[in-house]
Backbone as a ProteinNet text record, in pm:
[ID]
protein_1_A
[PRIMARY]
XXXXXXXXXXXXXXXXXXXXXXXXXXXXXXXXXXXXXXXXXXXXXXXXXXXXXXXXXXXXXXXXXXXXXXXXXXXXXXXXXXXXXXXXXXXXXXXXXXXXXXXXXXXXXXXXXXXXXXXXXXXX
[TERTIARY]
-5533.4	-5407.9	-5419.7	-5384.4	-5386.8	-5249.6	-5263.3	-5150	-5105.6	-4984.2	-4941.1	-4895.4	-4937.3	-4908.2	-4764.7	-4691.5	-4556.4	-4535.7	-4482.7	-4470.6	-4332.8	-4315.3	-4183.7	-4174.4	-4241.5	-4230.9	-4269.6	-4369.9	-4417.6	-4318.1	-4261.4	-4158.4	-4041	-3997.5	-3890.4	-3919.9	-4043.6	-4085.1	-4076.4	-4132.9	-4122.8	-3982.2	-3893.7	-3750.1	-3692.6	-3728.5	-3677.9	-3731.1	-3854.2	-3921.3	-3848.9	-3832.2	-3764.1	-3621.6	-3551.7	-3416.2	-3424.7	-3514	-3530.6	-3554.3	-3637.4	-3664.4	-3541.8	-3466	-3340.7	-3243.5	-3223.2	-3128.9	-3166.8	-3306.2	-3352.9	-3319.2	-3348.1	-3321.2	-3171.9	-3079	-2942.7	-2896.2	-2954.7	-2922	-2967	-3090.1	-3136.6	-3054.7	-3016	-2935.3	-2802.5	-2748.7	-2616.6	-2630	-2749.9	-2764.2	-2828.1	-2935.9	-2997.3	-2984.7	-2948.5	-2922.9	-3043.4	-3002.5	-3106	-3221.9	-3198.9	-3304.2	-3395	-3356.6	-3437.9	-3500.7	-3468.9	-3537.9	-3660	-3771.5	-3903.5	-3947.9	-4040.4	-4092.2	-4148.6	-4212.7	-4269.7	-4156.5	-4043.2	-3930.9	-3872.1	-3860.9	-3810.8	-3906.2	-4035.1	-4132.7	-4121.4	-4112	-4098.2	-3971	-3861.1	-3731.2	-3735.1	-3802	-3805.3	-3920	-4002.4	-4105.6	-4217.6	-4255.2	-4362.7	-4450.1	-4552.1	-4643.8	-4591.4	-4633.6	-4591.2	-4626.3	-4742.7	-4802.2	-4713.7	-4649.4	-4561.3	-4435.3	-4383.3	-4266.2	-4298.3	-4420.2	-4465.4	-4488.5	-4530.4	-4550.2	-4419.2	-4320	-4184.9	-4111.5	-4134.6	-4064.9	-4173	-4210	-4329.1	-4304.2	-4174.1	-4146.8	-4006.1	-3973.9	-3848	-3727.4	-3740.6	-3631.5	-3596.9	-3697.6	-3674.6	-3617.7	-3655	-3595.6	-3450.4	-3423.9	-3290.8	-3196.7	-3248	-3160	-3129.8	-3231.8	-3201.9	-3107.5	-3133.1	-3049.3	-2896.8	-2874.9	-2746.7	-2675	-2751.1	-2691.4	-2649.8	-2732.9	-2698.6	-2579.4	-2570	-2460.1	-2332.3	-2334.3	-2207.3	-2157.9	-2252.1	-2209.6	-2146	-2199.7	-2145.5	-2019.2	-1990	-1884.5	-1812	-1754.3	-1691.6	-1565.9	-1536.4	-1422.6	-1295.8	-1182.6	-1058.5	-1030.2	-971.3	-943	-791.6	-771.8	-636.6	-544	-600.3	-519	-447.1	-502.7	-431.2	-308.1	-298.9	-168.2	-83.9	-142.8	-66.4	41	22.9	120	242.6	234.5	353.3	453.8	572	682.7	739.1	765	830.2	733.4	758.8	666.7	625.2	711.8	670	579.4	612.2	532.4	390.3	387.3	260.7	176.6	238.7	163.8	112.8	198.1	155.6	35.5	42.2	-73.5	-197.9	-182.1	-303.4	-360.2	-280.3	-337.1	-395.6	-345.1	-397.7	-535.6	-554.3	-683.4	-776.7	-740.7	-832.1	-874.4	-782	-816	-913.5	-890.8	-976.8	-1122.7	-1125.9	-1258.5	-1337.5	-1269.1	-1334.8	-1366.7	-1284.1	-1316.2	-1436.7	-1447.6	-1556.4	-1696.1	-1680.3	-1801.1	-1822.7	-1751.1	-1756.3	-1900.6	-1970.5	-2107.9	-2190.2	-2191.1	-2268.7	-2208.9	-2083.7	-2024.2	-2058.9	-2053.4	-2096.8	-2238.5	-2333.8	-2468.4	-2489.6	-2424	-2427.1	-2387.4	-2260.8	-2213.7	-2309.8	-2378.6	-2465.3	-2592.1	-2655.9	-2784.1	-2810.3	-2714.9	-2741.6	-2779.8	-2706	-2745.4	-2891.9	-2948.3	-3078.3	-3192.4	-3156.7	-3257.1	-3324.7	-3453.8	-3521.5	-3467.2	-3467.4	-3421.6	-3504.2	-3437.5	-3507.2	-3499.5
2987.2	2961.7	2964.7	2856.8	2853.6	2898.1	2961.3	3007	2910.6	2875.5	2770.3	2845.4	2793.9	2850.8	2814.5	2918.9	2897.4	2956.7	2869.8	2893.9	2966.1	3083.8	3148.1	3231.3	3331.8	3417.7	3339.6	3274.7	3190.6	3079.7	3020.4	2923.3	2984.9	3103.8	3175.6	3211.6	3253.9	3286.8	3157.8	3047.9	2923.6	2878.9	2896	2864.6	2952.4	3080.1	3179.1	3143.9	3108.4	3072.6	2942.8	2851.9	2724.8	2752.5	2842.5	2871.9	2947.7	3036.1	3108	3009.2	2905.8	2807.1	2732.2	2685	2604.6	2698.4	2817.6	2903.1	2927.6	2951.6	2963	2837.7	2717.8	2598.3	2584.9	2614.9	2613.8	2711	2830.5	2926.5	2880.9	2818.9	2772.6	2649.2	2568.9	2450.4	2493.9	2601.1	2653.8	2724.4	2788.4	2868.2	2793	2712.6	2647.1	2486.5	2443.1	2301.8	2232.4	2116.6	2036.9	1996.5	1947.1	1890.3	1998	2123.1	2226.5	2307.5	2272.2	2353.1	2286.6	2362.7	2318.7	2368	2311.8	2358.2	2492.6	2521.7	2654	2759.9	2727.6	2821.1	2845.3	2742.7	2759.8	2855.5	2830.8	2911.2	3057.4	3082.7	3212.9	3286.1	3212.7	3262.8	3305.1	3213.7	3231	3332.8	3370.3	3460.6	3409.3	3273.9	3202.6	3127	3074.4	2994.5	2853.6	2780.3	2640.8	2557.8	2579.8	2504.6	2525.3	2649.5	2665.3	2576.5	2567	2479.8	2335.2	2295.1	2153.5	2140.2	2244.5	2236.9	2204.6	2271.1	2251.1	2125.8	2092.1	1980.3	1894.9	1785.8	1710.2	1657.2	1644.4	1599.9	1648.8	1626.8	1680.7	1618.3	1495.4	1433.2	1504.6	1545.5	1618.8	1749.4	1824.2	1954.6	1929.1	1833.3	1800.4	1767.1	1696.7	1661.5	1778	1859.5	1987.3	2083.9	2088.9	2169.3	2129.4	1997.5	1935.2	1957.5	1937.5	1957.2	2096.8	2191.4	2337.1	2375.3	2318.9	2349.1	2294.8	2171.3	2107.8	2176.3	2218.1	2293.1	2427.6	2493.4	2621.2	2609	2490.6	2467.8	2332.3	2328.7	2198.9	2175.9	2042.5	1996	2041.9	2066.6	2098.3	1980.5	2021	1929	1880.3	1752	1700.2	1713.6	1695.1	1698.9	1831.7	1938.4	2062.6	2068.2	2014.6	2015.2	1887.8	1784.2	1662.7	1693.5	1799.5	1840.4	1914.7	1939.4	2015.9	1906.7	1921.3	1828.8	1816.8	1930	1935.2	1892.1	1780.4	1731.8	1824.2	1902.4	1998.2	2111.4	2166.6	2261.1	2202.7	2078.1	2012.9	1996.9	1952.5	1933	2062.4	2165.7	2298.1	2347.1	2333.3	2372.8	2293.4	2162.1	2078.2	2112.2	2125	2167.3	2305.3	2399.5	2531.7	2518.8	2450.3	2438.4	2355.6	2252.1	2174.3	2256.8	2326	2411	2524.5	2576.5	2687.5	2633.5	2511.5	2452.4	2434	2375.1	2349.3	2479.9	2576.5	2708.6	2770.5	2757.5	2815.2	2740.6	2616	2531	2498.2	2565.2	2528	2525.1	2628.7	2638.3	2518.7	2479.8	2365.6	2237.8	2225.2	2101.5	2080	2180.8	2171.7	2120.4	2175.8	2137	1997	1952.8	1822.8	1723.4	1746.2	1645.7	1634.2	1749.8	1750	1682.5	1710.6	1669.4	1539.7	1495.1	1380.4	1260.5	1227.5	1108.3	1113.6	1232.9	1248.4	1256.3	1269.3	1279.2	1147.6	1154	1027.6	972.9	846.6	783.1	832.9	868.1	930.6	833.5
653.9	708.9	863.4	930	1071.5	1130.8	1243.6	1314.3	1422.9	1424.5	1526.8	1652.9	1762.8	1889.1	1929.7	1968.9	2019.7	2157.1	2239.3	2383	2402	2346.6	2352.2	2486.1	2501.2	2627.7	2746	2739	2856.4	2899.2	2792.4	2823.6	2884.3	2845.2	2905.1	3042.3	3070.7	3208.7	3297.1	3241.4	3315.5	3352.8	3254	3281	3388.7	3381.1	3488.4	3627.3	3623.9	3754	3807.9	3723.9	3773.1	3819.4	3745.6	3790.9	3931.8	3951.3	4080	4191.3	4160.9	4261	4303	4199.1	4226.8	4301.4	4264.1	4329.7	4475	4495.9	4630.8	4717.8	4661.2	4734.7	4762	4669.8	4696	4807.8	4807.6	4903.2	5042.3	5056.4	5174.4	5223.8	5135.7	5174.4	5229	5183.2	5226.1	5356.7	5388.2	5508.5	5619.9	5588.7	5707.2	5690.7	5578.8	5554.8	5491	5441.1	5362.6	5450.1	5570	5649.6	5702.5	5709.9	5761	5650.6	5529.3	5414.2	5375.7	5380.8	5342.9	5209.8	5141.2	5025.8	5036.3	5152.8	5179.9	5182.3	5252.6	5255.2	5118.7	5039.2	4905.5	4825.4	4841.1	4767.5	4811.1	4937.5	4990.8	4935	4949.6	4901.7	4751.1	4672.8	4528.1	4477.9	4583.3	4551.7	4471.3	4495.3	4431.5	4528.1	4476.6	4564.1	4581.3	4685	4707.6	4580.6	4537.7	4419.7	4292.8	4279.1	4170.7	4181.5	4305.9	4324.5	4281.5	4324.3	4291.4	4138.2	4072	3931.3	3856.7	3911.4	3845.5	3896.7	4024.6	4088.3	4167.7	4112.5	4169.5	4310.7	4354.7	4486.5	4528.5	4654	4704.4	4639.1	4595.7	4525	4395.3	4317	4192.7	4218.9	4322.5	4360	4402.9	4490.7	4535	4417.4	4316.4	4204.1	4121	4096.8	4024.5	4096.9	4229.6	4321.7	4311.8	4322.5	4328.1	4188.7	4085.2	3949.9	3931	3980.5	3960.5	4048.5	4177.1	4264.7	4209.7	4161.9	4112.5	3983.6	3898.4	3775	3815.7	3916.1	3958.5	4042.5	4098.2	4187.5	4155.3	4037.9	3996.4	4080.9	4089.9	4167.2	4088.9	4155.1	4077.9	3976.9	3863.8	3763.1	3782.7	3820.7	3841.6	3721.7	3596.1	3473	3451.5	3514.8	3503.6	3583.4	3703.1	3771.4	3746.5	3687.1	3661.9	3547.8	3476.3	3372.4	3422.4	3553.4	3613.4	3655	3593.1	3606.8	3743.8	3807.1	3942.2	4047.8	4118.2	4212.4	4324	4381	4483.1	4435.1	4318	4254.1	4219.1	4174.9	4135.7	4269.9	4379.5	4498.5	4552.5	4545.4	4593.4	4519.3	4385.4	4294.6	4329.6	4338.8	4371.7	4501.1	4610.6	4737.5	4736.2	4668.1	4656.6	4597.2	4481.9	4421.3	4510.5	4571.7	4661.4	4776.8	4846.2	4956.3	4914.2	4800.4	4751.6	4727.5	4664.4	4645.1	4785.1	4882.2	5004	5077.6	5061.1	5122.7	5051.3	4930.3	4850.8	4880.2	4910.9	4926.8	5069.6	5170.4	5306.6	5366.1	5339.4	5399.6	5354.7	5228.2	5185.1	5238.2	5247.7	5303.3	5444.2	5527.4	5671.5	5688	5611.8	5621.2	5561.4	5459.1	5410	5508.3	5561.7	5665	5785.4	5824.2	5937.4	5904.7	5790.6	5758.3	5686.7	5604.7	5524	5605.6	5720.6	5790	5846.3	5861.6	5918.1	5811.3	5685.1	5587.8	5561.7	5531.1	5488.5	5360.7	5336.6	5211.9	5099.1	4987.8	4868.6	4759.9
[MASK]
++++++++++++++++++++++++++++++++++++++++++++++++++++++++++++++++++++++++++++++++++++++++++++++++++++++++++++++++++++++++++++

């Protein structure tokens, strides 16, 4: 009887490493910006080698896509359907603005760097 090889613990470690890399990239994008974030900086922040970053993300576009997905999932836009059910217009507006302002306050650091850096980024 042959024993099949299962990539359980190693797969879990790979997933954890990938997650650390993505979180490091998000942190750097929020603190120094997209244009100033290098693969070397991401690797240092994640506690891995540059080659490890490239094993998980073959190019900067792949890392940016993973980073963006992670960030958007962690910081979803306010859901208009929640306040659209409020009948009183002034109360509905107040609730909508409260949620929108809270979103932009929570994501301010990333927004600042996006507005500053996106025009200067190379086309991906």
